[in-house]
DRENDREN-388051 format. One line per 2 residues: number of its first residue (from 1); their letters; for each residue x, y, z of N, C-alpha, C. Coordinates in Angstrom, 3 decimals, padded with zeros to 6 digits, always signed. Each point is the difference from the previous one (the first is absolute). Layout:
N
NUM	A	X:Y:Z:X:Y:Z:X:Y:Z ~ ...
This chain:
147
1	MF	+090.541:+095.951:+110.189:-000.271:-000.255:-000.803:+001.241:-000.968:-001.194 ~ +000.389:-001.254:+000.176:+001.207:-000.222:-001.154:-000.315:-000.552:-001.051
3	VY	+000.846:+000.194:-001.174:-000.422:-000.484:-001.555:+001.015:-001.004:+000.025 ~ -000.784:-001.300:-000.965:+000.887:-000.890:+000.771:+000.129:-000.993:-001.317
5	NV	+000.988:-000.082:-000.443:-000.107:-000.702:-001.504:+000.690:-001.651:+000.263 ~ -001.929:-000.381:-000.686:+000.450:-001.220:+000.067:+000.316:-000.941:-001.974
7	YM	+000.777:-000.899:-000.186:+000.670:-000.281:-000.613:-000.782:-001.912:+000.091 ~ -001.247:+000.248:-000.751:-001.026:-001.680:-000.275:+000.733:-000.445:-001.508
9	SS	+000.833:-000.861:-000.061:+000.537:-000.752:-001.282:-000.363:+000.571:-001.106 ~ +001.095:+001.010:+000.581:-000.016:+001.196:-001.144:-000.247:+001.123:-000.487
11	NP	-001.478:-000.097:+000.790:-000.525:+001.188:-000.046:-000.562:+000.442:+000.998 ~ +001.301:+001.943:+000.501:-000.488:+000.025:+000.854:-000.517:+000.681:+000.198
13	IT	-000.811:+000.758:+001.178:-001.614:+001.121:-000.049:+000.690:+000.569:+001.535 ~ +000.039:+000.916:+000.108:-000.134:+000.800:+001.149:-001.213:+000.195:+000.852
15	AR	-000.295:-000.622:+001.674:-000.726:+000.325:+000.626:+000.451:+000.657:+000.962 ~ -000.667:+000.958:+000.475:+000.096:+001.388:+000.978:-000.695:-000.747:+001.681
17	LN	+000.314:-000.373:+000.461:+000.068:-000.751:+001.171:-000.121:+000.524:+001.774 ~ -000.995:+000.113:+000.740:+000.215:+000.684:+001.178:+001.314:-000.155:+000.765
19	DT	+000.612:+001.002:+000.827:+000.919:-001.535:+000.856:-000.523:-000.431:+001.274 ~ -000.962:-000.776:+000.435:-000.266:-001.135:+000.179:-000.069:-000.804:-000.321
21	AL	-000.779:-000.140:-001.594:+000.033:-001.501:-000.770:+001.436:-000.108:-000.653 ~ +001.169:+001.879:+000.071:+001.361:-000.758:-000.278:+001.008:-000.825:+001.134
23	RQ	-000.670:+000.050:+001.134:+000.859:-000.256:+000.923:-001.093:-001.547:+000.008 ~ -000.576:+000.073:+000.014:-000.442:-001.911:-000.264:+000.325:-000.536:-000.881
25	LE	-000.273:+000.899:-000.642:+000.664:-001.329:-001.907:+001.391:-000.086:+000.622 ~ +001.000:+001.407:+000.848:+001.284:-000.570:+000.407:+000.781:-000.868:+000.933
27	SR	-001.342:-000.381:+000.273:+000.187:-000.562:+001.513:+000.367:-001.925:+000.257 ~ -001.983:+000.250:-001.364:-000.303:-001.379:-000.297:+001.411:-000.342:-001.131
29	ST	+000.736:+000.560:-000.761:+000.839:-000.420:-000.850:+001.315:-000.177:+000.770 ~ -000.094:+000.686:+000.957:+001.274:-000.824:+001.013:-000.332:-000.642:+000.627
31	ET	-001.392:-000.479:+000.669:-000.179:-001.343:+000.809:+000.303:-001.262:-001.371 ~ -000.867:+000.481:-000.976:+000.356:-001.541:-001.246:+000.992:-000.105:-000.706
33	EI	+000.968:+001.035:-000.249:+001.605:-000.013:-000.398:-000.810:+000.422:-001.561 ~ -001.235:+000.316:-000.683:-000.537:+000.288:-001.573:+000.030:+001.349:+000.559
35	SR	+000.867:+000.158:-001.706:-000.319:+001.851:-000.243:-001.197:+000.927:-000.211 ~ +000.038:+001.282:+000.480:-000.087:+000.461:+000.120:-001.274:-000.270:-000.924
37	AR	+000.843:+000.347:-001.255:-000.807:-000.280:-001.465:-001.135:-000.765:-000.709 ~ +000.245:-001.270:+000.807:-000.380:-001.462:-000.306:-001.020:+000.242:+000.921
39	LA	-000.139:-000.002:+001.496:-000.461:-000.051:+000.914:-001.333:+000.878:-000.954 ~ +000.092:+001.490:-000.043:-001.060:+000.722:-000.534:-000.732:-000.072:-001.412
41	ER	+001.407:-001.448:-001.133:-001.115:-000.571:-000.815:-000.604:-000.813:+000.828 ~ +000.290:-001.054:+000.321:-001.242:-001.124:+001.045:-000.966:+000.477:+000.369
43	YI	-000.137:+001.359:+000.197:-001.067:+000.900:+000.656:-000.967:+000.023:-000.703 ~ +000.380:+000.643:-000.932:-000.703:+000.968:-000.935:-001.065:-001.342:-000.988
45	EE	+001.569:-000.805:-000.508:-001.008:-001.361:-000.298:-001.077:-001.160:+000.630 ~ +000.191:-000.019:+001.481:-001.081:-000.367:+000.773:-000.778:+000.762:+000.691
47	GL	-000.309:+000.816:-000.727:-000.861:+000.975:+000.497:-000.786:+000.539:-001.135 ~ +000.648:-000.212:-001.226:-001.278:-000.018:-000.652:-000.548:-001.501:-000.635
49	RM	+001.036:-001.061:+000.100:-000.919:-001.290:+000.650:-001.002:-000.365:+000.549 ~ -000.095:+000.853:+001.197:-001.120:+000.554:+001.038:-001.179:+000.767:+000.126
51	DA	+000.265:+000.359:-000.894:-001.243:+001.346:-000.614:-000.665:-000.723:-001.553 ~ +001.507:-000.583:+000.015:-001.349:-001.178:-001.268:-000.441:-000.877:+000.949
53	HP	+000.015:-000.279:+000.846:-000.282:-001.224:+000.924:-000.215:-000.143:+001.270 ~ -001.649:+000.936:-000.095:-000.425:-000.156:+001.821:+001.090:-001.260:+001.288
55	GI	+000.030:+000.057:+001.014:-000.075:-001.106:+000.020:+001.372:-000.762:+000.484 ~ +000.708:+000.577:-001.055:+001.150:-001.163:-000.306:+001.304:+001.167:+000.260
57	VF	+000.951:-000.048:+001.060:+001.184:+000.160:+000.602:+001.371:-000.670:+000.012 ~ +000.834:+000.904:+000.261:+001.192:-001.128:-000.107:+001.246:-000.028:+001.306
59	RD	+000.177:-001.691:+000.104:+001.059:+000.019:+001.188:+000.651:-000.386:-000.282 ~ +001.421:+000.391:+000.934:+001.950:-000.915:+000.335:-001.021:-001.887:+000.396
61	GA	+000.511:-000.421:-000.261:+000.336:-001.262:+000.351:+001.399:-000.827:-000.107 ~ -000.127:-000.584:+000.342:+001.570:-000.997:+000.292:+000.293:-000.639:-001.404
63	SG	-001.279:+000.437:-000.943:-000.025:-000.627:-001.502:-000.371:+000.806:-001.018 ~ +000.081:+001.901:+001.002:+000.309:+000.985:-001.564:-001.352:+000.223:+000.650
65	RR	-000.158:+001.705:-000.785:-001.009:+000.704:-000.359:-001.033:-000.646:-000.401 ~ -000.902:-000.158:+000.286:-000.871:-000.715:-000.504:-001.379:+000.799:-000.120
67	AA	-001.337:-000.102:-000.822:-001.322:+000.365:+000.187:-000.902:-001.140:+001.242 ~ -000.263:+001.001:+000.592:-001.381:-001.009:+000.689:-001.186:+001.323:+000.669
69	LA	-000.933:-000.917:-000.038:-001.257:+000.500:+000.612:+000.135:+001.284:+001.545 ~ -000.193:+000.526:-000.107:-000.450:+000.880:+000.894:-000.306:-000.778:+001.633
71	GG	+000.322:+000.175:+000.795:-000.469:-000.864:+001.158:+000.145:-001.763:-000.654 ~ +000.377:-000.617:-000.673:-000.188:-001.245:-000.564:+001.015:-000.808:-000.800
73	ID	+000.605:-001.112:-000.578:+001.009:-000.611:-000.536:+000.204:+000.724:-001.073 ~ +001.000:-000.308:-000.636:+001.059:-000.397:-000.889:-001.575:+000.664:-001.595
75	VW	+000.559:+000.392:-000.467:-001.012:-000.542:-001.559:+000.587:-001.317:-000.800 ~ +001.362:-000.377:+000.117:+000.207:-001.217:-000.721:-001.088:-000.992:+000.844
77	EM	+000.144:+000.180:+001.446:-000.596:-001.053:+001.188:-000.878:+000.178:-000.549 ~ -001.014:+000.782:-000.499:-001.409:-000.026:-000.047:-000.503:-000.781:-001.606
79	IM	+001.048:+000.774:-001.036:-000.119:-000.863:-001.173:+000.301:-001.720:-000.151 ~ +001.030:+000.042:+000.936:+000.298:-001.566:+000.075:-001.319:-001.105:+000.403
81	IV	-000.491:+000.716:+001.247:-001.656:-000.493:+000.097:-001.105:-000.264:-001.242 ~ +000.091:+000.899:-000.455:-000.999:+000.035:-001.480:+000.041:-000.593:-000.461
83	KD	+001.386:-000.050:-000.424:+000.633:-001.045:-001.710:-000.788:-001.476:+000.831 ~ +000.300:+000.042:+001.339:-000.275:-000.782:+000.212:-002.022:-001.204:+000.392
85	QK	-000.785:+000.953:-000.281:-000.787:+000.110:-000.461:-000.310:-001.131:-000.442 ~ -001.883:-000.577:-000.316:-000.650:-000.448:-001.445:-000.764:+001.140:-000.372
87	GD	-000.160:+000.468:-001.340:-001.657:+000.005:-000.661:+001.029:+001.256:-000.639 ~ -000.891:+000.902:-000.239:+000.413:+001.370:-000.543:+000.299:+000.948:+000.540
89	VD	+000.178:+000.594:-000.405:+000.589:+001.044:+000.700:-000.401:+001.091:+001.057 ~ -001.169:+000.091:-000.474:-001.138:+000.690:+001.590:+000.330:-000.873:+001.030
91	QA	-000.569:-001.360:-000.373:-000.162:-001.487:+001.222:+001.659:+000.339:+000.160 ~ +000.691:+000.125:-000.146:+001.515:-000.516:+000.641:+000.351:+001.538:+001.071
93	IE	-000.623:+000.492:-000.327:+000.008:+002.273:+001.051:-001.053:-000.906:+000.678 ~ -001.156:-000.433:-000.333:-000.976:-000.087:+001.355:+000.297:-001.405:+001.130
95	AT	+000.304:-001.103:-000.543:+000.823:-000.656:+000.996:+001.837:-000.001:+000.821 ~ -000.328:+001.026:-001.091:+001.763:+000.467:+000.366:-000.380:+001.396:+001.431
97	AE	-000.621:+000.550:-000.070:-001.087:+000.856:+001.678:-000.353:-000.894:+000.495 ~ -000.869:-001.083:-000.288:-000.473:-000.465:+000.945:+001.181:-000.906:+001.164
99	YL	+001.389:-000.605:-001.050:+000.516:-000.778:+000.444:+000.991:+001.180:+001.490 ~ +000.483:+001.283:-000.543:+000.328:+000.887:+000.917:-000.738:+000.754:+000.388
101	EV	-001.002:+000.116:+000.372:-001.530:+001.014:+001.045:+000.565:+000.906:-000.512 ~ +000.057:+000.360:-001.065:+000.310:+001.242:-000.846:-001.419:+000.561:-001.019
103	SP	-000.023:+001.307:-000.391:-001.070:+000.550:-000.743:+000.795:-000.717:-000.822 ~ -000.825:+000.018:-001.337:+000.450:-000.361:-001.472:+000.564:+000.798:-000.412
105	VV	-000.421:+001.457:+000.061:+000.509:+001.513:-000.523:+001.514:-000.130:+000.245 ~ +000.466:-000.481:+001.571:+001.789:-000.008:-000.190:+000.461:-001.409:-000.740
107	VR	-000.751:-000.579:-000.061:+001.088:-001.587:-001.206:-000.522:+000.862:-001.281 ~ -001.004:+000.312:-000.661:-000.153:+001.264:-001.394:+001.393:+000.700:+000.118
109	TA	+000.350:+001.572:+001.731:+000.855:+000.093:-000.634:+000.991:-000.475:-000.228 ~ +000.625:-001.126:+000.283:+001.668:-000.968:+000.053:-000.149:-000.313:-001.722
111	VR	-001.650:-000.805:-000.100:-000.087:-000.384:-001.458:+000.640:+001.243:-001.000 ~ -000.295:+001.381:+000.576:-000.077:+000.905:-001.222:+001.572:-000.109:-000.034
113	YY	+000.040:+000.641:+001.537:+001.422:+000.391:-000.290:+001.060:-000.788:-000.604 ~ -000.017:-001.655:+000.417:+000.486:-000.542:-001.266:+000.331:-000.534:-001.163
115	LE	-001.346:+001.065:-000.263:-000.267:-000.176:-002.095:+000.567:+001.028:-000.433 ~ +000.187:+000.717:+001.316:+001.112:+001.337:-000.852:+001.042:+000.430:-000.041
117	NL	+000.385:-001.466:+000.935:+001.946:-000.098:+000.262:-000.041:-002.039:+000.085 ~ -000.530:-000.467:-001.110:+000.352:-001.021:+000.028:+001.557:-000.498:+000.446
119	EE	+000.921:+000.283:-000.537:+001.303:-000.490:+000.080:+000.465:+000.219:+001.144 ~ +000.182:+001.157:+000.118:+000.191:-000.234:+002.305:-000.780:-001.127:+000.494
121	ID	-001.182:+000.382:+000.067:-001.138:-001.535:+000.934:+000.448:-001.179:-000.484 ~ +000.253:+000.056:-001.331:+000.517:-001.224:-000.690:+001.011:-000.599:+000.487
123	DR	+001.158:+000.680:+000.241:+001.143:+000.196:+000.277:-000.032:-000.464:+001.885 ~ -000.394:+000.539:+000.895:+000.112:-000.448:+000.828:-001.280:-001.638:+000.184
125	LR	-000.659:-000.246:-000.718:-000.950:-001.256:+000.218:+001.724:-001.022:-000.361 ~ +000.111:+000.158:-001.286:+001.366:-001.009:-000.336:+001.196:-000.497:+001.113
127	RN	+000.038:+001.949:+000.507:+001.899:-000.512:+001.273:-001.327:-000.724:+001.052 ~ -000.914:+000.453:+000.197:-000.722:-000.801:+001.323:-000.040:-001.555:+000.089
129	RE	-000.220:-000.109:-001.959:+000.104:-001.661:-000.148:+000.991:-001.148:+000.312 ~ +001.473:+001.009:-000.482:+001.160:+000.077:-000.084:+000.091:-000.813:+001.304
131	AV	-000.169:+001.079:+001.265:+000.713:-000.127:+000.924:-000.648:-000.994:+001.189 ~ -001.884:-000.357:-000.684:-000.215:-001.266:+000.826:+000.264:-001.086:-000.866
133	DK	+000.693:+000.433:-000.886:+000.738:-001.781:-000.465:+001.171:-000.116:+000.490 ~ +000.305:+000.551:+000.376:+001.342:+000.349:-000.089:+000.539:-001.010:+001.697
135	HE	-001.468:+001.134:+001.015:+000.188:-000.891:+001.062:-000.557:-001.194:+000.619 ~ -001.625:-000.388:-001.165:-000.447:-001.198:-000.085:+001.632:-001.128:-000.347
137	IA	+000.917:+000.512:-000.840:+001.061:-000.600:-000.593:+000.595:-000.606:+001.334 ~ +000.519:+000.891:+000.924:+000.886:-000.209:+000.694:-001.165:-000.426:+001.119
139	WR	-000.878:-000.119:+000.178:-000.655:-000.748:+001.464:+000.315:-001.486:-000.590 ~ -000.636:+000.108:-001.318:+000.077:-001.785:-000.261:+001.021:-001.042:+000.093
141	NA	+000.983:+001.062:+000.201:+001.969:-000.331:-000.130:-000.274:-000.521:+001.605 ~ +000.066:+001.081:+000.146:-000.087:+000.087:+002.011:-000.464:-001.502:+000.883
143	DE	-001.714:+000.176:-001.144:-000.625:-000.808:+000.808:+000.582:-001.996:-000.657 ~ +000.490:+000.423:-000.916:+001.080:-001.075:-000.720:+000.852:-000.400:+000.637
145	AL	+001.466:+000.640:-000.189:+000.830:+000.109:+001.334:-000.356:-000.927:+001.805 ~ -001.131:+000.894:+000.000:-000.362:-000.279:+001.710:-000.807:-001.704:+000.115
147	A	-000.460:-000.102:-001.326:-000.994:-001.434:+000.060:+000.948:-001.088:+000.439
């Protein structure tokens, strides 16, 4: 057993990690070049969110770490589709579930996560819109230049 001090946002805690957990944390820290303390903080935060929202997981990718549905798409992608639907919330959830061929329970999981993490998901939606707009402008410019 190893006592590990984690300093998160100036609120230090002490945690006892078994040798296996410590080796895994150190290995992941080396692999990602993220400090052990920051990784421990991230895993605690994400674990608490996953406990609060069964069916939500966290993934790394080109656009960074993000919330996703276990075995499915990212939460921000699901919310983008829900927001594109017409009708009230229940109708939007049903339409999204039908469109994606998933259970409405899966869509509701994403919606619940979104409602508790608006800033995080809205930021992803905004960044996605900006990227799409940028690529669309580049495509139009290329199309005009080649015409």
